[in-house]
OpenMM code with the backbone's topology and positions (N, CA, C; nanometers):
from openmm import Vec3, app, unit

residues = "MET ILE ALA SER VAL SER TYR ILE GLU GLU SER PHE LYS LYS TYR ASN HIS GLN ILE PHE ASP ASP CYS LEU PRO ILE PRO VAL ILE LYS LEU SER ARG ALA LYS THR ARG LEU GLY GLN MET ALA TYR LYS ARG LYS VAL ARG LEU GLY HIS ILE GLU TYR TYR ASP PHE ARG ILE SER ILE SER THR ALA TYR ASP LEU LEU GLN ASP ALA LEU ASP ASP VAL ILE ILE HIS GLU MET ILE HIS TYR TYR ILE ALA TYR LYS GLY ILE ARG ASP SER SER ALA HIS GLY LYS ILE PHE ARG SER LEU MET SER VAL VAL ASN THR ARG HIS GLY ARG HIS VAL SER VAL SER VAL LYS GLN ARG ASN LEU LYS GLU MET VAL GLU PRO".split()
positions = [
    Vec3(-10.0926, -0.1650, -6.2380),
    Vec3(-9.9685, -0.3087, -6.3274),
    Vec3(-9.8914, -0.3735, -6.1353),
    Vec3(-9.9378, -0.4353, -6.0819),
    Vec3(-9.8001, -0.5662, -6.0256),
    Vec3(-9.6929, -0.5981, -6.0630),
    Vec3(-9.5732, -0.5153, -6.0451),
    Vec3(-9.4269, -0.6581, -6.1001),
    Vec3(-9.4888, -0.7845, -6.0630),
    Vec3(-9.4786, -0.8914, -6.1971),
    Vec3(-9.4323, -0.9985, -6.2329),
    Vec3(-9.2670, -1.0319, -6.2570),
    Vec3(-9.2344, -1.1330, -6.2330),
    Vec3(-9.0814, -1.2292, -6.2853),
    Vec3(-9.0919, -1.2079, -6.4477),
    Vec3(-9.2134, -1.2847, -6.4977),
    Vec3(-9.2274, -1.2746, -6.6365),
    Vec3(-9.2337, -1.1385, -6.7027),
    Vec3(-9.2617, -1.0259, -6.6654),
    Vec3(-9.3269, -0.9553, -6.6805),
    Vec3(-9.1945, -0.8139, -6.7138),
    Vec3(-9.1498, -0.8614, -6.6377),
    Vec3(-9.0052, -0.7751, -6.5771),
    Vec3(-8.9561, -0.8035, -6.6505),
    Vec3(-8.8478, -0.9148, -6.6998),
    Vec3(-8.7706, -1.0379, -6.7855),
    Vec3(-8.8311, -0.9431, -6.9731),
    Vec3(-8.9287, -0.9694, -6.9402),
    Vec3(-9.0043, -0.8910, -7.1274),
    Vec3(-8.9771, -0.7647, -7.1188),
    Vec3(-8.9504, -0.6787, -7.0581),
    Vec3(-8.9574, -0.6184, -7.0723),
    Vec3(-8.8143, -0.5520, -7.0346),
    Vec3(-8.7692, -0.5947, -6.9540),
    Vec3(-8.6042, -0.6308, -6.9435),
    Vec3(-8.5731, -0.6020, -7.1847),
    Vec3(-8.6335, -0.7562, -7.1644),
    Vec3(-8.5434, -0.8105, -7.3247),
    Vec3(-8.6016, -0.6648, -7.3560),
    Vec3(-8.6990, -0.6196, -7.3997),
    Vec3(-8.7781, -0.5330, -7.4678),
    Vec3(-8.7098, -0.3964, -7.4244),
    Vec3(-8.6771, -0.3022, -7.3452),
    Vec3(-8.5835, -0.2157, -7.2833),
    Vec3(-8.4071, -0.2706, -7.3678),
    Vec3(-8.3554, -0.3288, -7.2959),
    Vec3(-8.2008, -0.3774, -7.3457),
    Vec3(-8.2517, -0.3540, -7.5066),
    Vec3(-8.2975, -0.4091, -7.5478),
    Vec3(-8.3206, -0.3809, -7.6705),
    Vec3(-8.3534, -0.2878, -7.7822),
    Vec3(-8.4507, -0.1686, -7.7356),
    Vec3(-8.4806, -0.0052, -7.8425),
    Vec3(-8.3761, 0.0707, -7.7172),
    Vec3(-8.3373, 0.0360, -7.6269),
    Vec3(-8.2153, 0.1385, -7.6042),
    Vec3(-8.1024, 0.0672, -7.5505),
    Vec3(-8.0857, -0.0091, -7.4846),
    Vec3(-7.9535, -0.0427, -7.4946),
    Vec3(-7.8856, -0.1333, -7.6063),
    Vec3(-7.9117, -0.1103, -7.7314),
    Vec3(-7.8295, -0.2079, -7.8054),
    Vec3(-7.8136, -0.3585, -7.7971),
    Vec3(-7.9126, -0.4039, -7.6769),
    Vec3(-7.8412, -0.5675, -7.6493),
    Vec3(-7.7608, -0.5715, -7.5617),
    Vec3(-7.6691, -0.4351, -7.5302),
    Vec3(-7.5461, -0.4873, -7.4575),
    Vec3(-7.5363, -0.5876, -7.2881),
    Vec3(-7.6558, -0.5705, -7.2582),
    Vec3(-7.6951, -0.6072, -7.1107),
    Vec3(-7.7719, -0.7588, -7.0564),
    Vec3(-7.6570, -0.9085, -7.0231),
    Vec3(-7.6775, -0.9626, -6.9493),
    Vec3(-7.8233, -0.9578, -6.9190),
    Vec3(-7.9381, -1.0588, -6.9087),
    Vec3(-8.0212, -1.0293, -6.7802),
    Vec3(-7.9665, -1.0419, -6.6663),
    Vec3(-7.9940, -0.9489, -6.6056),
    Vec3(-7.9701, -0.9789, -6.4511),
    Vec3(-8.0436, -1.0825, -6.3680),
    Vec3(-8.0400, -1.1000, -6.2581),
    Vec3(-8.1375, -1.1758, -6.1867),
    Vec3(-8.1962, -1.0893, -6.1418),
    Vec3(-8.3243, -1.1103, -6.1817),
    Vec3(-8.4112, -1.0764, -6.0752),
    Vec3(-8.5911, -1.0886, -6.0044),
    Vec3(-8.5808, -1.0805, -5.8986),
    Vec3(-8.6109, -1.0718, -5.7979),
    Vec3(-8.7759, -0.9182, -5.7920),
    Vec3(-8.8583, -0.9899, -5.6871),
    Vec3(-8.9965, -0.8719, -5.6185),
    Vec3(-8.9730, -0.8881, -5.4616),
    Vec3(-8.9561, -0.7875, -5.4388),
    Vec3(-8.9585, -0.6767, -5.2465),
    Vec3(-9.0951, -0.6481, -5.2096),
    Vec3(-9.1124, -0.6268, -5.1232),
    Vec3(-9.2170, -0.5805, -5.0977),
    Vec3(-9.1460, -0.4520, -5.0380),
    Vec3(-9.1438, -0.4304, -5.0348),
    Vec3(-9.0689, -0.2784, -5.0491),
    Vec3(-9.0965, -0.1452, -5.0577),
    Vec3(-9.1509, -0.0442, -4.9698),
    Vec3(-9.2205, 0.0208, -4.9455),
    Vec3(-9.1532, 0.1830, -4.9075),
    Vec3(-9.0332, 0.1466, -4.9504),
    Vec3(-9.0021, 0.3098, -4.9218),
    Vec3(-8.8926, 0.3071, -5.0618),
    Vec3(-8.9515, 0.2356, -5.2103),
    Vec3(-8.8354, 0.2130, -5.2797),
    Vec3(-8.9719, 0.1535, -5.4205),
    Vec3(-8.9068, 0.2134, -5.4932),
    Vec3(-8.9612, 0.1426, -5.6081),
    Vec3(-8.9158, 0.0080, -5.6644),
    Vec3(-8.7542, 0.0180, -5.6789),
    Vec3(-8.6856, -0.0971, -5.7331),
    Vec3(-8.5348, -0.0274, -5.7312),
    Vec3(-8.4816, -0.1853, -5.7155),
    Vec3(-8.3013, -0.1623, -5.7197),
    Vec3(-8.2250, -0.2186, -5.8014),
    Vec3(-8.0955, -0.1907, -5.8224),
    Vec3(-8.0084, -0.2989, -5.9217),
    Vec3(-7.8971, -0.3327, -5.8145),
    Vec3(-7.8829, -0.4584, -5.8103),
    Vec3(-7.7371, -0.3958, -5.7058),
    Vec3(-7.6391, -0.4706, -5.7489),
    Vec3(-7.5127, -0.5396, -5.7083),
    Vec3(-7.4141, -0.6258, -5.7503),
    Vec3(-7.3026, -0.6996, -5.6445),
    Vec3(-7.2269, -0.7523, -5.6852),
    Vec3(-7.1566, -0.7456, -5.5637),
    Vec3(-6.9666, -0.7332, -5.6396),
    Vec3(-6.9081, -0.7494, -5.6249),
    Vec3(-6.7700, -0.6220, -5.6573),
    Vec3(-6.6470, -0.6929, -5.5870),
    Vec3(-6.5159, -0.6745, -5.6819),
    Vec3(-6.4347, -0.7557, -5.6098),
    Vec3(-6.3178, -0.6564, -5.7477),
    Vec3(-6.1895, -0.6530, -5.5646),
    Vec3(-6.0865, -0.5705, -5.6211),
    Vec3(-5.9653, -0.6661, -5.7103),
    Vec3(-5.8946, -0.6761, -5.7582),
    Vec3(-5.8417, -0.7901, -5.8646),
    Vec3(-5.6797, -0.6703, -5.8947),
    Vec3(-5.5693, -0.7311, -5.8693),
    Vec3(-5.5003, -0.5620, -5.8516),
    Vec3(-5.5001, -0.4404, -5.9691),
    Vec3(-5.5823, -0.3927, -5.7982),
    Vec3(-5.6096, -0.2836, -5.8644),
    Vec3(-5.7461, -0.2105, -6.0025),
    Vec3(-5.7845, -0.2953, -6.0207),
    Vec3(-5.9119, -0.3296, -6.1173),
    Vec3(-6.0346, -0.4089, -5.9717),
    Vec3(-6.1852, -0.2992, -6.0257),
    Vec3(-6.2501, -0.3543, -5.9295),
    Vec3(-6.3654, -0.3994, -6.0553),
    Vec3(-6.3829, -0.5808, -6.0565),
    Vec3(-6.4670, -0.5966, -6.1130),
    Vec3(-6.6349, -0.6471, -6.0166),
    Vec3(-6.7230, -0.6658, -6.1614),
    Vec3(-6.8164, -0.6775, -6.0957),
    Vec3(-6.8916, -0.7937, -6.1278),
    Vec3(-6.9827, -0.7419, -6.0841),
    Vec3(-7.0301, -0.9208, -6.1088),
    Vec3(-7.1552, -1.0045, -6.0031),
    Vec3(-7.3056, -1.0637, -6.0613),
    Vec3(-7.3838, -1.0965, -5.9851),
    Vec3(-7.4919, -0.9655, -5.9839),
    Vec3(-7.5339, -0.9662, -6.0855),
    Vec3(-7.6388, -0.8130, -6.0750),
    Vec3(-7.7812, -0.8666, -6.0289),
    Vec3(-7.8102, -0.8255, -5.9555),
    Vec3(-7.9806, -0.8149, -5.9598),
    Vec3(-8.0205, -0.6702, -5.9019),
    Vec3(-8.1509, -0.7141, -5.9715),
    Vec3(-8.2525, -0.6037, -6.0186),
    Vec3(-8.3584, -0.6589, -5.9426),
    Vec3(-8.4346, -0.6187, -5.8480),
    Vec3(-8.5393, -0.5535, -5.7798),
    Vec3(-8.7161, -0.4890, -5.7662),
    Vec3(-8.7711, -0.5297, -5.7857),
    Vec3(-8.8759, -0.3825, -5.7569),
    Vec3(-8.9671, -0.4721, -5.7574),
    Vec3(-9.0371, -0.3825, -5.6474),
    Vec3(-9.0900, -0.3537, -5.5245),
    Vec3(-9.3007, -0.4426, -5.5920),
    Vec3(-9.3329, -0.5016, -5.5597),
    Vec3(-9.4770, -0.5658, -5.5173),
    Vec3(-9.5894, -0.4616, -5.4435),
    Vec3(-9.5635, -0.3616, -5.3746),
    Vec3(-9.6016, -0.2758, -5.2635),
    Vec3(-9.7581, -0.2378, -5.2948),
    Vec3(-9.6320, -0.1975, -5.4223),
    Vec3(-9.7808, -0.0579, -5.5828),
    Vec3(-9.8122, -0.0935, -5.6179),
    Vec3(-9.9494, -0.1006, -5.7252),
    Vec3(-10.0002, -0.1020, -5.8928),
    Vec3(-9.9765, 0.0313, -5.9321),
    Vec3(-9.8516, 0.0210, -5.9662),
    Vec3(-9.8295, 0.1331, -6.0199),
    Vec3(-9.9034, 0.0652, -6.1618),
    Vec3(-9.8841, 0.2233, -6.2334),
    Vec3(-9.9311, 0.2151, -6.4397),
    Vec3(-9.8407, 0.1501, -6.4713),
    Vec3(-9.8880, 0.1310, -6.6400),
    Vec3(-9.7925, -0.0070, -6.6728),
    Vec3(-9.6561, 0.1102, -6.7199),
    Vec3(-9.6906, 0.2390, -6.7764),
    Vec3(-9.5708, 0.2841, -6.8303),
    Vec3(-9.4993, 0.3422, -6.6972),
    Vec3(-9.5456, 0.3535, -6.5606),
    Vec3(-9.4991, 0.3250, -6.5118),
    Vec3(-9.3532, 0.2685, -6.4134),
    Vec3(-9.4294, 0.1687, -6.4077),
    Vec3(-9.3554, 0.0149, -6.3888),
    Vec3(-9.2336, 0.0110, -6.4768),
    Vec3(-9.2417, 0.0342, -6.5602),
    Vec3(-9.1692, 0.0921, -6.7494),
    Vec3(-9.0711, 0.1203, -6.7334),
    Vec3(-9.0837, 0.2202, -6.6280),
    Vec3(-9.0027, 0.3615, -6.6003),
    Vec3(-8.8975, 0.3098, -6.4451),
    Vec3(-8.9598, 0.2710, -6.3437),
    Vec3(-8.8873, 0.1500, -6.2893),
    Vec3(-8.7795, 0.0857, -6.3540),
    Vec3(-8.8604, 0.0301, -6.4760),
    Vec3(-8.7646, -0.1207, -6.5085),
    Vec3(-8.6083, -0.0399, -6.5406),
    Vec3(-8.6856, 0.0820, -6.6374),
    Vec3(-8.5967, 0.1127, -6.6951),
    Vec3(-8.4219, 0.1793, -6.5907),
    Vec3(-8.5456, 0.2932, -6.5844),
    Vec3(-8.4667, 0.3110, -6.4265),
    Vec3(-8.3053, 0.2009, -6.4343),
    Vec3(-8.3548, 0.1343, -6.3031),
    Vec3(-8.2972, 0.0303, -6.2304),
    Vec3(-8.1805, -0.0475, -6.4336),
    Vec3(-8.1799, 0.0034, -6.4970),
    Vec3(-8.1711, -0.0692, -6.6299),
    Vec3(-8.0058, -0.0207, -6.6650),
    Vec3(-8.0228, 0.1222, -6.6202),
    Vec3(-7.9024, 0.2801, -6.6640),
    Vec3(-7.8642, 0.1883, -6.5181),
    Vec3(-7.8234, 0.2315, -6.4181),
    Vec3(-7.7678, 0.1513, -6.3125),
    Vec3(-7.7355, 0.0693, -6.3508),
    Vec3(-7.7750, -0.0359, -6.3698),
    Vec3(-7.7222, -0.1783, -6.3994),
    Vec3(-7.5881, -0.1073, -6.5435),
    Vec3(-7.6404, -0.0944, -6.6567),
    Vec3(-7.6048, 0.0392, -6.8003),
    Vec3(-7.4375, -0.0094, -6.7343),
    Vec3(-7.4126, 0.0994, -6.6679),
    Vec3(-7.3361, 0.1801, -6.6512),
    Vec3(-7.2668, 0.1574, -6.4508),
    Vec3(-7.2026, 0.0305, -6.4106),
    Vec3(-7.2407, -0.0752, -6.3790),
    Vec3(-7.1121, -0.1632, -6.4642),
    Vec3(-7.2671, -0.2390, -6.5608),
    Vec3(-7.2277, -0.3539, -6.5981),
    Vec3(-7.0158, -0.2211, -6.7034),
    Vec3(-7.1056, -0.1692, -6.7622),
    Vec3(-6.9767, -0.0899, -6.8093),
    Vec3(-6.8584, -0.0557, -6.7403),
    Vec3(-6.8562, -0.0725, -6.6203),
    Vec3(-6.7639, -0.0275, -6.4904),
    Vec3(-6.7274, 0.1331, -6.5569),
    Vec3(-6.8478, 0.1872, -6.5641),
    Vec3(-6.8535, 0.3497, -6.5598),
    Vec3(-6.8609, 0.4063, -6.4246),
    Vec3(-6.6926, 0.4440, -6.3898),
    Vec3(-6.7567, 0.5825, -6.2800),
    Vec3(-6.7959, 0.6945, -6.3226),
    Vec3(-6.9311, 0.7233, -6.1889),
    Vec3(-7.0509, 0.7675, -6.1442),
    Vec3(-6.9771, 0.8488, -6.0567),
    Vec3(-7.0061, 1.0047, -6.0507),
    Vec3(-7.0270, 1.1269, -5.9072),
    Vec3(-7.0998, 1.0255, -5.8013),
    Vec3(-7.1563, 0.9867, -5.7849),
    Vec3(-7.3616, 0.9463, -5.7532),
    Vec3(-7.3740, 0.8593, -5.7642),
    Vec3(-7.4749, 0.7772, -5.6792),
    Vec3(-7.5425, 0.6296, -5.7958),
    Vec3(-7.6453, 0.7624, -5.8444),
    Vec3(-7.6718, 0.8973, -5.8229),
    Vec3(-7.7926, 0.9821, -5.9751),
    Vec3(-7.6899, 1.1025, -5.9679),
    Vec3(-7.5385, 1.0282, -6.0350),
    Vec3(-7.4292, 1.1345, -6.0971),
    Vec3(-7.4478, 1.2131, -6.2228),
    Vec3(-7.3314, 1.2681, -6.2091),
    Vec3(-7.3371, 1.3086, -6.3510),
    Vec3(-7.4049, 1.2287, -6.4769),
    Vec3(-7.3412, 1.0921, -6.4399),
    Vec3(-7.3802, 1.0384, -6.6131),
    Vec3(-7.4979, 0.9894, -6.6032),
    Vec3(-7.5541, 0.8940, -6.4573),
    Vec3(-7.6668, 0.8614, -6.4745),
    Vec3(-7.7458, 0.9595, -6.4946),
    Vec3(-7.7464, 1.0448, -6.5066),
    Vec3(-7.8949, 1.2283, -6.4787),
    Vec3(-7.8698, 1.2053, -6.6646),
    Vec3(-7.7530, 1.1954, -6.7252),
    Vec3(-7.7218, 1.2353, -6.7936),
    Vec3(-7.8052, 1.1220, -6.9413),
    Vec3(-7.7687, 1.0206, -6.8578),
    Vec3(-7.8356, 0.8583, -6.9988),
    Vec3(-8.0083, 0.9172, -6.9540),
    Vec3(-8.0051, 0.9128, -6.8497),
    Vec3(-8.1760, 0.9039, -6.8463),
    Vec3(-8.2035, 1.0390, -6.9264),
    Vec3(-8.1835, 1.1359, -6.9084),
    Vec3(-8.2200, 1.2307, -6.9955),
    Vec3(-8.2595, 1.2262, -7.1968),
    Vec3(-8.1234, 1.1430, -7.1929),
    Vec3(-8.1029, 1.0856, -7.3802),
    Vec3(-8.2107, 0.9727, -7.3542),
    Vec3(-8.2661, 0.9355, -7.3046),
    Vec3(-8.3388, 0.8078, -7.2788),
    Vec3(-8.4908, 0.9136, -7.3307),
    Vec3(-8.5242, 0.9913, -7.1414),
    Vec3(-8.6232, 1.0289, -7.1645),
    Vec3(-8.6748, 1.1310, -7.2577),
    Vec3(-8.5770, 1.2130, -7.3462),
    Vec3(-8.6012, 1.2245, -7.4537),
    Vec3(-8.5879, 1.1524, -7.6582),
    Vec3(-8.4901, 1.0373, -7.6302),
    Vec3(-8.5078, 0.9407, -7.7922),
    Vec3(-8.5779, 0.8538, -7.7693),
    Vec3(-8.6032, 0.8044, -7.6627),
    Vec3(-8.8211, 0.7361, -7.6144),
    Vec3(-8.9687, 0.7820, -7.5134),
    Vec3(-8.9396, 0.8681, -7.5047),
    Vec3(-9.0548, 0.9524, -7.4419),
    Vec3(-9.0699, 0.8845, -7.2928),
    Vec3(-8.9930, 0.8670, -7.2784),
    Vec3(-8.9942, 0.7783, -7.1723),
    Vec3(-9.0563, 0.9469, -7.0594),
    Vec3(-9.0149, 0.8823, -6.8738),
    Vec3(-9.0282, 0.9769, -6.7717),
    Vec3(-8.9068, 0.8869, -6.6687),
    Vec3(-8.9210, 0.8564, -6.7041),
    Vec3(-8.7729, 0.8090, -6.5962),
    Vec3(-8.6983, 0.9775, -6.5439),
    Vec3(-8.7945, 0.9322, -6.4096),
    Vec3(-8.6558, 0.9891, -6.2861),
    Vec3(-8.5863, 0.9578, -6.1530),
    Vec3(-8.5238, 1.0386, -6.1204),
    Vec3(-8.4215, 1.0439, -5.9904),
    Vec3(-8.4559, 0.9610, -5.8917),
    Vec3(-8.5975, 0.9594, -5.9230),
    Vec3(-8.6896, 0.9359, -5.7420),
    Vec3(-8.8225, 1.0066, -5.7704),
    Vec3(-8.9052, 0.8557, -5.6904),
    Vec3(-9.0611, 0.9980, -5.6730),
    Vec3(-9.0750, 0.9803, -5.5652),
    Vec3(-9.1362, 1.1607, -5.4959),
    Vec3(-9.1796, 1.1058, -5.3562),
    Vec3(-9.2852, 1.0637, -5.3412),
    Vec3(-9.3411, 1.0641, -5.2262),
    Vec3(-9.4496, 0.9911, -5.1930),
    Vec3(-9.5607, 1.0992, -5.2612),
    Vec3(-9.5837, 1.2291, -5.2298),
    Vec3(-9.6522, 1.2940, -5.3138),
    Vec3(-9.6804, 1.2704, -5.4556),
    Vec3(-9.5938, 1.1974, -5.5190),
    Vec3(-9.6475, 1.2431, -5.6393),
    Vec3(-9.6471, 1.0145, -5.7143),
    Vec3(-9.6472, 0.9955, -5.5777),
    Vec3(-9.6514, 0.8606, -5.6115),
    Vec3(-9.8102, 0.7697, -5.6588),
    Vec3(-9.8731, 0.8675, -5.6207),
    Vec3(-10.0807, 0.8864, -5.6153),
    Vec3(-10.1105, 0.9068, -5.7507),
    Vec3(-10.0011, 0.9766, -5.8733),
    Vec3(-9.9725, 1.0230, -5.9804),
    Vec3(-9.9806, 0.8776, -6.0871),
    Vec3(-9.8643, 0.8083, -6.0035),
    Vec3(-9.8336, 0.6412, -6.0935),
    Vec3(-9.9015, 0.5240, -6.0575),
    Vec3(-9.9741, 0.5737, -5.9541),
    Vec3(-10.0682, 0.3819, -5.8900),
    Vec3(-10.2105, 0.4076, -5.9905),
    Vec3(-10.2303, 0.2574, -5.9648),
    Vec3(-10.3773, 0.2439, -6.0816),
    Vec3(-10.4911, 0.2735, -5.9639),
    Vec3(-10.5812, 0.3420, -6.0903),
    Vec3(-10.6549, 0.4322, -5.9587),
    Vec3(-10.7730, 0.3290, -5.8624),
] * unit.nanometer
topology = app.Topology()
chain = topology.addChain("A")
for resn in residues:
    res = topology.addResidue(resn, chain)
    for name in ("N", "CA", "C"):
        topology.addAtom(name, app.Element.getBySymbol(name[0]), res)
């Protein structure tokens, strides 16, 4: 399945409800042709009186690969975990730090998902439509 904006938006709404208790506003959704990453969550930030404010959240999903639907959904959820952490202003030790990994583990256990930190090129074959 090749990602489309409408599919990503519908999946975002579904998983926002199922996993994140509808706490995330829909970000800007973009498609990319990136071959080096399946997804990306980006935002802007500014510092006011020593407080960091995050805004202008964007989730981009690559259309370079024809992924299995479950694999695409796991990529979307992966980016939603990043979004949740940034939107809530939670500080993590790194992009895929302890908090990210803890949330990922909870999502995988409670919701039967297979979200991972990264996908190695050799494992990508298992995620792609035959």
